N, C-alpha and C positions, 0 to 999 in steps of 0.2 A: 364742486358740489359736495356737501357733507354726506356722510353715510345715512343719517336718518332721512334726509331729503330724497336720496336715491332710492331707499327702501320704500318710502311713501309713493314715489313716482312709479316704481315697478308694481306695487300693489294696485295702484290706480289703473295702470295699463292692463294688468291681469283681470281686474274686476270688469273693466269695459269689454275685454275680449270674451270673458265668460258670459256676460250678459248678451253680447251679440251672438255668440254661439248658441245659447239657450233659445234666443228668439228665432234663430234660423231652424233649429231642431223642431220647435213648436210649429213653425210655418210649414215644414215638410210633413209633419204629422197631421196637421189640419188638411193639407192637400190630399193625403192618402185617405183620410176619413171622408172628405168631400167626394173624391173619385168613387169610393166604395158606395156611398149613399146614392150618387147619381146612377151608378151601375145597377143597384138594387131597384131603384124606383123606375128608371127609364128603359133598362134593358140595353142590349148591344146597339140597336139602331139609335136609341136615345143618346148613348155615350158618343157615338159618331157625330150626331147632330150637335151635341154640346161642345165637342172639340172644334167643329167648324165655327160655331158661334164664338167660342173663345178666341179663335184665330182672327176672325173678322173684327171682334172687339179690340184686340190688342193692336191690330193694324190701324184701325180707325183712331184709336187713342194716340198712337205714335204720329200719325199724319196730322191730327188736330193740334198736337203740341207744337209741331213744326220747329223743333229746336229751342223751345221757350226755356227749358231747364238750362241748357247750355248758355244761352244768351243772358239769362238771369244771373248765372254764376259769374260770367265774364263782367257784367255790369257791377256786381257787388265787389269783385276783385279790383276793378278799376277805381271804384269809389273809395276803397280802403287804402289804395296805394298813394 
């Protein structure tokens, strides 16, 4: 691999990493803002109820998916091979 190709590849990887890191940071910041907003509007009891709702929602979503993401990935990998 030539030097310019390697430099371009490294820049591409760094750019993708920076984009992913920025998206993660924004996601964390939005979570903090959402939690603060819920706390201000609903109070302590409301925050507890919201947490229970989120747990039930996450569990239901996981059960409803029943491994669909994993099987879809496997099917695509088998089709590509």
